[in-house]
N, C-alpha and C positions, 0 to 999 in steps of 0.2 A: 852861829851856833854856839849854845850854852854847853859848856863843860862842867862835869861835876868832879870834884876833887875830893878823894877819900884818903883818909890817914888813920894811923893807930893800929895797923895790923902788926903782927910779928910772931915770933915763936915763944910759946908759953908752956907751962906744966899744967897737968890736970888739977882742977880746982882753982886755978888763977882767974883774975879779972882783967878784962880788957875794955878800953872805950874806943870806939871808932867814931870819926867825925866824917861829915860830909858838907862840903860848901861849894855852892856854884861859883864858876870862874867870873861870871857877870853879876856884879853885886846889885844890879837893878832887877834880877830876876828872883822873884820870891815865889816859889813853886806852892801851888795850892796843896800839893801831897808830896811826900817824900817817902820813900820805901827802901828797905834793905832786902837783898836776896842773896842767896849764897849757891855755890855750885862745888861740889867735891868731884875730884877725878871719877869718871865712869858713871856719874850720877846726874839727874836732871836737876835744873835749876829750881830752888826751893825758896819760898816766901819765908822772910824771917820776922819782919815788922815793918810798919808803916805808920805815918802820923800826918794829919792834915794841919794846914797853917793856922786854921781858926780853932777847931776842936775835934776830938775823936781820934782814937789810935786803934791799931790792930796788932796783935801778937800771934805768931805762928805757933801751932801746937807743940811743935818740937822743941820749943825754947821758953814755953810760957813758964812763968816762975823763977826763970833764970836770967832772961834777958829783958831790958827796958828800954824803950825809945823815947827821946825827948827833944825838944826843939827850942832854940834860943833865937827868937824872931829878930832881936835886935843885932844879932851876929849873923843872922841868916844861915845858921848853921843847925843840922841835926845830928844827934848823937845817939849810938848804940852802945849802951852799956850792957856788957856781957859778964856774967859771974858764974862760979861753977863750972867752969869750961871742962869739956869732954873731949876725948879724941875724936869722937864722932861730930864735933863741932869743926873740926878741920876742913876748911873750904876757902874759896876765893870769895870775898865778900863784896858785893855790888852795891853801890848807891844808885837810886833811880828817882827821877822827879817828874811829875806831871803838872801840867798847867790848869787842868780841869779838877774841880772839888768832886771826888767820887763818893758814892755812899760807902759806908763802912765795909759792908759785905763784899764790896768790889776791890777794896784795898790790896787784896793779896793777888790781883790779876796783873800779869806782866804788861798787857794793853793798856792798862791805865797810865802807864809811864812813857812818855815821849824822849827822855833823856836818860842816859846811862853813864855811869863812871867806868874806868878801866878796871876797877877792882883792887882790893887790898887783901893780902893773904894772911890768914890766921892758921897757924899751926899748933896743934895741942898735943904735947907728948905725954904719954903714959908714965 
């Protein structure tokens, strides 16, 4: 069973930047797509961003212009760069991976992803 290891979360202030990382525990697993989702207390899980192994990415409307996703295939690592953080960005951020390449319009759907990490907490204070 592939596990996804997230890192980079923490406690930051409004306007700060944070970079999250996601890497599979199995180095031989190179996902076709990796996404980030987040869930704040009392709210539904929300799509943040996703990127395919070859090309193509998608950014959620709530973070467009502030967040960016990138992938280092040599390191088998996906990064979520978050800038201009706001208190409403406070959430548990989950990395997810899928073995089947989706069309871009489907990248925001949770059912595309078979593997999920435990999540890393990002807390933004005002």
